[in-house]
N, C-alpha and C positions, 0 to 999 in steps of 0.2 A: 450775266446771261448774254452770250454772243448774239448779234443781230446782223442781218444783211443790211447793206447800205440802202438809203431811201431810193425807191424806184426799182429795187431788185426783187421785189416780191412777186412780180407777175412774169412768168416765163412762158415757154412755148406750150406747156401742157395746160395752161389756163390760169385764171386769176388765183392768186395766193400761192402758187407753186414757187419753188426756189429757182433762182437763176444761177446756173452752174457754168463756170469757166474752166477749161482744161488747157494746160500748156505743157510743152516739153522743153526742158532746159538742156542746153548743150554745154560742153566744157567751157569754163570761163564766164558763164552767164549767171545772173542772180535774179531773184524775184522778190519784189516788195509786196508783202501782204498787209493790208491795212488792219488796224486794231479792230477786233470783234469779228473778223471774217473766219468762218470755219474752213479748215483746209485739211487735205490728206495728201501724203507724199508716197509715191511708189518708185523704188529704184529699178530701172530697166536692166541694169547690169551691176556687178559688184562695184561699189563706189563708196566714197567717203563724202558726207555732206556736213555743212555747218549752218546752224540756225541761230541767229542773233535776235534777242528780244529786248527792245528798249521800252521800259515801263515809265509812264508819266508820273510826276510827283503826286498826282491824285491817287495813284495806286497805293502808295505807302500810307497816305493820310487816311484813305477809306478803310484799309485793313486794320489800322489801329483804332479807328472810329467805331467799327462794328463789334469790337471786342468789349466795349464799355456800354452796358445797357443804359446807364444814366446819361451818357453822351448822346446815344441814339434817341432817347426819350427823356429830355431834360425835366419834364414834369414829374418824374419819379423822385427828384431830388428833395422833395419836401420833408422826407424823413418819416412819413406816416406809413401805415400798413397798406399794401396793395394786393387785394385778392383779384381773381380772374375777372369777376364782373366789373369791378371798378376800373381795371385796366382797359377792358373792352369798351366801356363807356367813354373813357377819356380818349381812346383812339378814334371814336366817332367825331370828336371835335378836332383832334390833332391832325389826322391825315388829310381831311378836306382843306384845312387852313394851310397845311404844308404844301399841298399841290397848287393852291392858289398863289402862294408866294412864287412858285416856279412857273406861273403862267398857264397852268392846266385848269381852265375854268369851265370846260365843257365835257361833262362825263359821258356824253353821247358820241364824242369824237373817237374814231378808230385809233388815234394816237394817244388817247388818254391812258396813263399808266395802269389804272385799275381796270379799265376796259380791256386792255391788252392782257392783263393777268387772267381774267375769267373767260375771255373769248378766244385767246390765242394760246398762251402758255398752258392754261388749264381748260381749253375749249372742249368741244364734243369729242373729237378724236382722241385727245389725251385722256379724257374721262373714261372712254371705252377701254383704252389700254390699261388703265389703272383699276378697272373694275368698279368705277363710280357710276351712280345713276346720272342720266343726262341732266335731270333737275335735282339739284342738291337739296337735302333735307333743310327745312326751315330752322333758323336759329333765333334765339332771343336777342333783341337789340336794346341793351341797357342805355339809360339816359344819364349823362354825367351831372353832377351837382353844378351849380353856377360857378363855384370856386374852382372846381376841377376843370370845367370847360374853359374858363379864363386862363388858367395855368397852362392848359394844353395848347391853346391858340398862341400864347406868348412863346411857348417852347417851339412851336412850329415855325415861328419867325426866325428863331436862332438856328434851327437845323436847316431851314430854307436858305439862309444867308450862307451857310457853309457850302451847300450844293451850288449856289450861285457863283462861288469862287472856283468851281470846277470848269474846265474849258467846255464850251457849249457842245462841241463835236463829240465829246465822250461822256457827257453828263448822264445820258440815258442808260449807259452801260452800268453805272453805279446806282442809279435810281431804282431799277427793277429789283436787284438783290437786297437793297436796303428795305424796300417795302415788303418783300417776302420775309425778311428777318424780323422786322417789327411786327407785322400783322400775324405771323405764326405764333406769337405769344398768346393769342386768344384761344389756341388749341388746348391750353391747360395741361391736363394729365395724359394726353395722347402720347404714344411712344414711337410709333413707326412713322417714317417720313410721309407716306401716302396719306395716312389718317390726319396728320398735322395739316397738310396742305389742303385736304378736302374740307376740313373745318374752316381753314383760312379763307378759301375761295367762297364757301358758303356765307361767311361773315361779310365778305366784300359784296356779294350779290344781294344779300338780304338787308344789310344795314348801311354800308357806306355809299353804294351807288344810289339807292333810293333817297338817302338823306341829301346827297349832293344835287339830285334832280330837283328836289323841293326848293332849293335855294337858287336855281337858275332863273334869270329874268324871263318873264313871260313875253313872247313876241306879240306885237299888235297885228291883228288881221285887218 
């Protein structure tokens, strides 16, 4: 999921608006566009252009990684049967532990990946565009067995270590689609993309964020 660089979220039109830069290239000039920046090119006259894309090694690793469900969620490797309820329950242990490995310990932070998912990627404006209610329907939050919870937390350390090997500057670009892919498994029999992500966002709001809030250290007044 492409993102603007830090600090580019507040433009002239107000907080949260995109910061847009416009340039005109002349003959013999080139423009470097950082990874993750959305861009649009318009030719002012008949011309020939060349765009070169250099992909980091993380790109190849990540695309192979997300093709393998057992690699994405190593707790599935125990060989037993996994229905939707058991998977959702294990994710309530796996995802918080995974985020803690990567240093995301505050679910109230605007930069928290799950908070970004429900407040930005699938925030109020997006929900209106998709025809979702502002307040998503409640979902059941299953509780994992002790054995499944332990396996999920151990698996989180393995996956977290893999992401720690990604360069810090681009790690977030792979973290968001990874979480989307893993958490969308809770949608079960849903078929269309909108319904899948509606259930996913509802699971994050109803189950994951509250569970993480409970484990936050209480501040002393």
